C-alpha positions, 0 to 999 in steps of 0.5 A, spaced: 852 873 365 852 868 371 847 862 371 842 863 377 842 857 381 835 854 383 834 852 390 834 845 393 835 843 400 842 839 402 840 835 408 845 835 414 847 829 418 847 828 426 853 830 430 856 824 433 861 827 437 862 835 438 870 836 437 873 841 442 875 847 438 876 855 438 870 860 439 869 864 433 869 870 437 875 875 436 879 875 442 886 876 443 890 875 450 896 871 453 897 868 459 905 868 458 909 873 454 909 872 446 912 876 441 908 879 435 908 876 428 909 881 423 904 882 418 906 881 411 903 881 404 903 874 401 901 872 394 900 865 390 899 863 384 895 857 382 898 851 377 895 850 370 891 844 372 884 845 373 881 841 379 873 839 378 868 835 382 862 833 379 859 831 386 858 838 388 851 840 387 851 847 385 843 847 386 843 846 393 841 852 398 845 850 404 852 847 405 856 844 410 862 849 411 864 847 418 866 841 422 859 841 424 854 838 419 847 839 423 842 844 420 843 850 424 851 850 423 850 850 415 851 856 410 845 859 407 847 859 400 841 862 397 843 869 401 849 869 397 851 872 390 854 867 385 861 869 387 860 868 394 857 861 393 862 859 388 868 860 393 864 857 399 863 851 394 871 851 393 872 852 400 869 845 401 876 842 399 880 846 404 885 841 408 891 842 411 898 839 407 903 839 413 902 837 420 905 843 424 899 848 421 899 850 428 905 854 428 907 854 420 905 860 415 898 860 414 898 860 406 903 854 406 899 850 411 893 849 406 892 846 399 890 853 396 892 851 389 887 846 389 881 850 392 882 856 387 883 851 381 876 848 384 874 855 384 876 856 377 872 850 375 866 851 378 866 858 375 866 855 368 861 850 370 856 856 371 858 860 366 861 866 371 867 870 369 871 871 376 872 878 377 877 881 382 874 881 389 876 881 396 874 877 403 875 877 410 879 872 414 881 871 421 886 866 423 886 864 430 892 861 434 892 858 441 895 854 446 890 850 451 891 849 458 891 842 461 885 838 463 880 843 461 873 841 460 873 840 453 866 838 452 864 845 455 869 848 450 866 844 444 859 846 446 861 854 446 864 853 439 859 850 436 853 854 439 858 860 437 858 858 430 851 857 430 850 864 431 855 866 426 851 862 421 845 865 423 847 872 421 850 870 414 856 871 411 861 866 414 863 862 408 868 857 411 870 855 418 876 850 420 879 848 426 885 843 427 887 838 433 892 841 438 899 838 437 903 835 443 904 842 446 896 843 446 897 849 440 892 849 435 890 853 429 883 855 427 880 860 421 874 863 419 873 866 412 867 871 411 864 875 405 866 881 409 868 885 415 861 887 417 859 880 417 864 878 422 862 883 426 855 882 426 856 874 427 860 875 433 855 879 437 851 874 440 850 871 447 854 864 446 860 869 443 860 873 450 860 866 454 866 864 449 870 870 450 869 869 458 871 862 458 877 863 453 881 866 459 880 860 463 881 855 458 887 858 454 894 859 456 894 863 449 890 865 444 891 871 438 887 872 432 890 876 426 885 879 421 887 879 413 884 881 407 884 875 401 884 878 394 882 873 389 884 876 382 881 876 375 880 869 373 882 866 380 889 865 377 892 869 383 891 871 390 893 875 395 893 875 403 894 882 406 893 885 413 886 888 414 885 895 415 878 898 417 881 905 415 
């Protein structure tokens, strides 16, 4: 049986700087030729070391789950069931482990073993037995044009993220910093595909899609299904199919 998480409010801190980033809109275009990457199934296994973080407040109703900490950009946990809450908490530990994440394989770019070790630890804390479940992942890769309006790009991104948060189900949004060739990586992890579709239909997303063609030399997105097996000991990343 899952323990019911009683609600208390997690307060946000002000945003000092709006970082330039990607829109969470689903876009695919290129101003220069680019070869398609093949979709492959990737499987990883966590080590037998449990990561714990007693500072995580499992009673919170809101969670800072993106680079934007203000309240409108926070994830509402009280709208999620227990496994989605637990994964959202575990994803707060997500961080890159190599400098070339903009072009490196996705599963090799982040500390996934630590994330899933934390998921197991948090599940144990609330008495939840993790059962196999899948989630929807979008991976954005891009190359910025030179001398763009980064303030405008940052505003479009933050407001698009607010729209996604308002629709619900966006468990994690992460973006990095452009490399020397202005290439970057961003990623969204959603509860399911339907949430992603609902979250990308607002007016700020429309503006972001229109601006993308004048702000990027190249931007592509790839969609995947993240399958977390029983016990959160292993996981798979598969190409997503809506069929």
